[in-house]
C-alpha positions as CSV (number, residue, x, y, z in Angstrom):
1,M,15.4,29.2,80.0
2,N,18.5,27.2,79.2
3,Y,17.9,23.6,78.0
4,I,20.4,20.7,78.4
5,L,19.9,17.3,76.9
6,F,21.5,14.7,79.1
7,D,22.5,11.1,78.5
8,G,20.2,8.9,80.7
9,P,20.2,5.2,81.3
10,S,19.8,4.5,77.5
11,R,23.2,5.6,76.7
12,E,24.9,2.2,77.3
13,Q,22.1,0.4,75.3
14,L,22.6,2.7,72.4
15,L,26.3,1.9,71.9
16,P,28.1,1.7,69.5
17,F,26.5,5.0,68.3
18,T,27.0,6.8,71.6
19,F,30.7,6.0,71.7
20,T,31.2,9.0,69.5
21,R,28.1,11.3,70.3
22,P,25.5,12.2,73.0
23,V,22.2,10.3,72.8
24,A,20.5,13.5,71.6
25,D,22.7,13.5,68.4
26,I,21.1,10.1,67.2
27,R,19.2,10.5,64.0
28,S,15.7,8.9,63.6
29,G,13.2,10.4,61.2
30,I,14.5,13.4,59.2
31,L,16.1,15.3,62.1
32,T,18.3,14.2,65.1
33,L,16.7,14.1,68.6
34,R,18.6,17.3,69.4
35,E,17.3,19.0,66.2
36,K,13.8,17.9,66.9
37,W,14.0,19.7,70.4
38,E,15.6,22.7,69.0
39,F,13.0,23.0,66.3
40,L,10.2,23.0,68.8
41,L,12.1,25.2,71.5
42,G,13.3,27.8,68.9
43,Q,16.7,27.8,70.5
44,E,20.0,25.8,70.8
45,T,20.6,23.3,73.4
46,S,23.8,21.8,74.9
47,S,24.7,18.4,76.2
48,L,25.5,16.7,79.6
49,S,27.2,13.6,78.3
50,Q,30.6,11.7,78.9
51,D,33.7,13.7,79.9
52,Y,35.6,12.6,76.9
53,L,32.9,13.9,74.5
54,S,32.6,17.3,76.5
55,E,35.0,19.4,74.2
56,K,33.2,18.4,71.1
57,F,29.8,18.7,72.7
58,P,30.3,21.4,75.4
59,L,27.8,21.9,78.3
60,K,26.3,25.4,78.7
61,L,25.0,26.4,82.1
62,E,22.8,29.4,83.2
63,S,21.4,30.3,86.6
64,E,18.4,28.1,85.9
65,N,18.4,25.1,83.6
66,I,16.1,22.4,82.4
67,L,17.6,19.1,81.9
68,I,15.9,16.8,79.4
69,D,16.6,13.0,78.8
70,G,18.2,13.0,75.4
71,S,16.5,9.8,74.3
72,I,13.1,11.5,74.3
73,V,11.2,12.1,71.1
74,P,9.6,15.5,71.6
75,N,6.1,16.5,70.7
76,E,4.1,19.7,71.2
77,A,2.1,18.4,74.4
78,L,5.3,17.3,76.1
79,L,7.1,20.6,75.1
80,A,4.3,22.7,77.0
81,Q,4.9,20.6,80.3
82,V,8.8,20.8,80.0
83,Q,8.6,24.6,79.4
84,N,6.4,25.0,82.5
85,L,8.9,23.3,84.9
86,E,9.9,25.4,87.8
87,P,13.2,25.0,89.9
88,G,12.8,21.8,92.2
89,T,10.3,20.1,89.9
90,A,10.6,17.0,87.7
91,L,8.5,15.6,84.8
92,V,8.1,12.0,85.4
93,Q,6.7,8.8,83.7
94,H,6.6,5.5,85.5
95,E,9.0,6.9,88.2
96,K,11.5,7.8,85.6
97,K,12.5,11.4,85.5
98,L,12.2,12.8,81.9
99,A,13.1,16.3,82.7
100,V,14.1,18.4,85.8
101,C,14.5,22.1,86.6
102,V,17.7,22.9,88.5
103,K,20.3,25.8,89.3
104,A,23.7,25.8,87.8
105,D,25.5,24.3,90.8
106,E,23.0,21.4,90.9
107,V,23.5,20.2,87.3
108,H,26.2,17.7,87.8
109,E,24.5,16.3,91.0
110,W,20.9,16.4,89.8
111,E,20.2,12.7,90.3
112,K,20.9,13.0,94.1
113,L,18.3,15.7,94.6
114,R,14.6,15.4,95.5
115,F,12.1,16.9,93.3
116,R,8.3,17.7,93.4
117,E,7.2,15.2,90.7
118,I,4.8,16.1,87.9
119,P,3.3,13.1,86.0
120,V,3.6,13.4,82.2
121,K,0.1,13.9,80.6
122,E,0.7,11.6,77.6
123,S,2.9,8.6,76.9
124,V,6.3,9.5,75.7
125,T,8.3,7.9,72.9
126,T,12.0,7.3,73.5
127,I,14.9,5.8,71.6
128,N,16.1,3.2,74.3
129,Q,17.6,0.5,72.0
130,V,19.6,0.6,68.8
131,W,16.8,-1.1,66.9
132,D,14.4,1.7,67.9
133,I,16.4,3.9,65.6
134,Y,15.0,2.0,62.5
135,A,11.9,0.6,64.0
136,L,10.6,4.2,64.8
137,N,11.9,5.7,61.6
138,H,8.7,5.4,59.6
139,Q,6.6,7.3,62.0
140,L,9.3,9.8,62.9
141,I,9.7,10.8,59.2
142,L,6.0,11.5,59.2
143,Q,6.2,13.7,62.2
144,D,9.3,15.6,61.1
145,F,7.9,16.0,57.6
146,Q,4.9,17.8,59.1
147,W,7.1,20.1,61.1
148,I,9.7,21.1,58.8
149,T,7.4,21.7,55.7
150,R,4.6,23.5,57.5
151,G,4.0,26.9,55.9
152,R,6.7,26.3,53.3
153,K,6.4,25.7,49.6
154,S,8.3,22.8,47.8
155,Q,10.5,23.6,44.9
156,P,8.9,22.4,41.6
157,L,9.1,18.7,40.8
158,S,10.4,18.1,37.2
159,D,7.9,16.5,34.7
160,S,10.6,14.0,34.0
161,N,9.6,12.0,37.1
162,F,6.9,9.4,37.5
163,V,4.7,9.9,40.6
164,Q,2.3,7.4,42.1
165,G,0.2,8.7,44.9
166,D,-0.2,12.3,46.2
167,P,2.5,14.7,44.6
168,S,1.8,17.2,47.5
169,L,3.6,14.6,49.7
170,I,6.9,15.3,47.9
171,F,8.9,18.2,49.2
172,L,12.0,19.5,47.5
173,D,14.1,21.9,49.6
174,E,16.2,24.5,48.0
175,G,18.6,23.4,45.4
176,A,17.4,19.9,45.4
177,K,17.4,17.8,42.1
178,V,15.3,14.9,41.1
179,E,15.1,13.7,37.6
180,F,13.6,10.7,35.8
181,A,13.0,9.0,39.1
182,F,10.0,6.8,40.3
183,L,8.4,8.3,43.5
184,N,5.6,6.5,45.5
185,T,3.9,8.4,48.4
186,N,1.1,5.8,49.0
187,D,2.6,5.0,52.2
188,G,4.1,8.4,53.3
189,P,5.8,11.5,52.1
190,I,9.3,11.9,50.3
191,Y,11.5,14.7,51.6
192,I,14.6,15.8,49.5
193,G,16.9,18.1,51.4
194,K,18.8,21.2,50.4
195,D,21.1,20.6,47.5
196,A,20.5,16.9,47.6
197,E,20.1,14.8,44.5
198,V,18.2,11.8,43.3
199,M,19.7,10.5,40.1
200,E,17.8,9.1,37.1
201,G,16.2,5.6,37.3
202,S,15.9,5.6,41.2
203,K,12.8,4.1,42.7
204,I,11.7,5.5,46.0
205,R,8.8,4.6,48.4
206,G,8.0,7.0,51.1
207,P,8.1,7.7,53.9
208,F,11.7,8.6,52.9
209,A,14.2,11.3,53.8
210,L,17.3,12.5,51.9
211,C,18.9,15.0,54.0
212,E,21.0,18.0,52.7
213,H,23.9,17.4,50.2
214,A,23.1,13.6,50.1
215,T,22.8,11.7,46.9
216,V,20.8,8.8,45.7
217,K,22.7,7.2,42.8
218,M,21.3,5.8,39.4
219,D,18.9,3.0,39.7
220,A,18.8,2.7,43.4
221,K,15.8,0.9,45.1
222,I,14.7,2.4,48.3
223,Y,11.8,1.2,50.5
224,T,9.7,2.8,53.1
225,G,11.1,4.0,56.5
226,T,14.6,4.9,55.2
227,T,16.6,8.0,56.1
228,I,19.9,9.0,54.4
229,G,21.7,11.5,56.4
230,P,23.5,14.6,55.3
231,H,26.3,14.3,52.8
232,S,26.0,10.6,52.4
233,K,25.7,8.6,49.0
234,V,23.8,5.6,48.5
235,G,23.0,3.0,45.7
236,G,21.7,-0.5,45.4
237,E,18.8,-1.6,47.6
238,I,18.0,-0.2,50.9
239,S,15.0,-0.9,53.1
240,N,13.8,0.7,56.5
241,S,17.3,1.8,57.4
242,V,19.0,5.0,58.8
243,I,22.3,6.5,57.9
244,F,23.3,9.2,60.3
245,G,25.4,11.2,57.8
246,Y,28.8,11.5,55.9
247,S,28.6,7.8,55.1
248,N,28.6,5.9,51.8
249,K,26.8,2.8,50.4
250,G,27.6,3.8,46.9
251,H,27.0,0.5,45.0
252,D,24.8,-2.5,44.6
253,G,24.1,-4.7,47.6
254,F,21.4,-4.9,50.1
255,L,21.0,-2.9,53.4
256,G,17.8,-3.6,55.4
257,N,16.5,-2.8,59.0
258,S,20.0,-1.3,59.7
259,V,21.7,1.7,61.1
260,L,25.1,3.3,60.1
261,G,26.8,6.0,61.9
262,E,28.9,8.7,60.3
263,W,32.0,8.3,58.1
264,C,31.1,4.6,57.3
265,N,31.7,3.0,53.9
266,L,30.3,-0.2,52.5
267,G,32.4,-1.6,49.7
268,A,30.5,-2.7,46.5
269,D,28.2,-5.6,46.7
270,T,28.3,-5.5,50.6
271,N,25.1,-7.5,51.6
272,I,23.3,-7.7,54.9
273,S,21.0,-10.3,56.0
274,N,17.9,-8.9,57.9
275,L,15.9,-12.1,58.5
276,K,16.9,-15.5,59.8
277,N,16.3,-18.6,57.8
278,T,14.2,-19.9,60.6
279,Y,12.1,-16.6,61.0
280,D,13.0,-16.4,64.6
281,M,13.3,-13.2,66.6
282,V,16.8,-11.8,66.1
283,K,19.3,-11.6,68.9
284,L,21.7,-8.6,69.1
285,W,24.8,-8.0,71.0
286,S,24.3,-5.8,74.1
287,Y,27.3,-3.7,75.4
288,P,25.9,-3.2,78.9
289,E,25.1,-7.0,79.4
290,Q,28.0,-8.4,77.4
291,R,25.8,-10.9,75.6
292,F,23.3,-11.3,72.9
293,V,19.8,-10.2,73.8
294,N,16.5,-10.7,72.2
295,T,15.3,-7.7,70.1
296,G,11.8,-8.8,69.7
297,Q,12.3,-7.9,66.1
298,Q,12.0,-10.5,63.3
299,F,13.8,-8.1,60.9
300,C,17.1,-6.8,62.1
301,G,20.4,-6.1,60.0
302,L,23.5,-4.3,60.7
303,M,24.3,-1.8,63.5
304,M,27.7,-0.1,62.5
305,G,29.4,2.5,64.6
306,D,31.2,5.6,63.1
307,H,34.4,5.3,60.9
308,S,33.9,1.6,60.2
309,K,34.4,0.2,56.5
310,T,33.8,-3.0,54.6
311,G,35.6,-4.4,51.5
312,I,33.9,-5.5,48.4
313,N,31.7,-8.5,48.6
314,T,31.4,-8.3,52.4
315,M,28.6,-10.4,53.8
316,F,27.0,-9.9,57.4
317,N,24.7,-12.3,59.2
318,T,21.3,-11.2,60.6
319,G,21.8,-9.0,63.7
320,T,25.4,-8.0,63.4
321,V,26.9,-5.2,65.6
322,V,30.2,-3.5,64.5
323,G,31.9,-1.0,66.7
324,V,33.8,2.2,65.9
325,S,36.6,2.2,63.3
326,A,36.5,-1.4,62.3
327,N,37.7,-2.7,59.0
328,I,36.0,-5.8,57.8
329,F,37.0,-7.7,54.6
330,G,37.3,-11.2,53.1
331,E,35.1,-14.1,52.1
332,G,32.4,-15.6,54.3
333,Y,30.5,-14.2,57.3
334,P,32.3,-12.6,60.0
335,R,31.1,-13.0,63.6
336,N,27.9,-11.2,64.8
337,F,29.8,-8.9,67.0
338,I,32.8,-7.0,65.8
339,P,34.5,-4.7,68.5
340,S,35.8,-1.4,67.7
341,F,39.2,-1.1,66.0
342,S,39.1,-4.7,64.7
343,W,40.8,-5.5,61.4
344,G,39.9,-8.7,59.5
345,G,37.0,-10.9,58.7
346,K,35.8,-14.5,59.0
347,Q,39.3,-15.8,59.4
348,G,39.7,-13.7,62.4
349,M,40.3,-10.2,63.9
350,S,43.3,-8.3,65.0
351,P,43.5,-4.9,66.6
352,Y,43.5,-2.1,64.0
353,N,46.7,-0.1,64.2
354,L,45.7,3.1,65.8
355,K,47.9,5.3,63.8
356,K,46.7,3.9,60.6
357,A,43.0,4.3,61.9
358,F,43.9,8.1,62.5
359,Q,45.2,8.4,58.9
360,V,42.2,6.9,57.4
361,A,39.9,9.0,59.5
362,E,41.9,12.2,58.4
363,A,41.7,11.2,54.7
364,V,38.0,10.5,54.7
365,M,36.8,13.5,56.6
366,A,39.2,15.7,54.4
367,R,37.1,14.5,51.4
368,R,34.1,16.4,53.0
369,D,36.1,19.4,54.0
370,K,36.1,18.3,57.7
371,A,39.1,18.3,59.8
372,F,40.2,15.3,61.8
373,D,41.6,17.5,64.6
374,E,42.8,16.9,68.0
375,V,39.3,16.7,69.4
376,E,38.3,13.9,67.1
377,K,41.6,12.2,67.8
378,H,41.0,12.3,71.5
379,I,37.6,10.7,71.2
380,L,38.8,7.8,69.0
381,N,41.9,7.3,71.3
382,H,39.6,7.0,74.3
383,I,37.4,4.4,72.5
384,Y,40.6,2.5,71.6
385,E,41.7,2.5,75.2
386,I,38.4,1.3,76.7
387,T,38.3,-1.4,73.9
388,F,41.8,-2.7,74.5
389,P,42.5,-1.8,78.2
390,K,46.2,-2.0,79.1
391,D,45.7,-4.5,81.9
392,K,44.2,-6.9,79.4
393,K,46.9,-6.5,76.8
């Protein structure tokens, strides 16, 4: 059977992260949602997403296809129901279609079709809002850790490290390096991915995930529920946050209850507030509603889209949303919502020169041996055009 992960109604609520990727490519836990599905299915999936993303994330069709809402966190029980779907049937929860089985010529019009509905047997976890990414991260690290370490043996942990809790909950993948670190597993496991490194003096409380080729720099302090995605470098203090990959927070400064996309860089001593002085619930900018909405979260920091950067000593207020390819710098607190391709800080924002944004993206990606090609340029150009539509210029 061919499996396709589609962007459901959560897509708009998960901006700015879904400006540059399908919903299924959001990371929460150790793996992205797509990687979780592919791990359980034992095969690759494709995406039914926005047209401007289709070249980077192409759709693959077969005579029969199962479409799955990309915001769903899979589990074994749900997997069994999805795999048993037949053409013309749909798996539903509270009248919402979680998965449907359709023929190739029905894929693009599936929402107009009528299905024989099959209720899901157990409640389903979904990533519907940007704050779900970090709020669910603790439990999803636990789930992913069980899956990807099952039946495998960890590389040996050096005697130079200090361990509090169960050492069997520390898993070092091939090529991982950890020396003279303080590791605490009382609240959950610690996963160190392939060729990742934890430098000396670091203090880490699980559940924690350091994905492949990522680095925790010396004397870092990392609290529970944190994931550092592939090829990222982090230092300073981090709590209950998710970094998708290829992003850097390499210096001192606090990042808490936050999510960073790919190709981001936080300048030295960038600090994020994750709790209001009044202890009120945090409001966050909503792209679909074009206003600030109540998150129901007392702790909520920074949501930063791909390719955005900060200068040294940048400060963010509680519950700040930054779009794609923004450059923030200067003294004081910028506004709580910074649109994509914005350049500036507290004193005001102006549109980022698109040519310069392309040059920066090319230079940054080259450092990780990745090409900023015409596909990547097309995606950023589209985001720029919808951020600054010509009829509003």
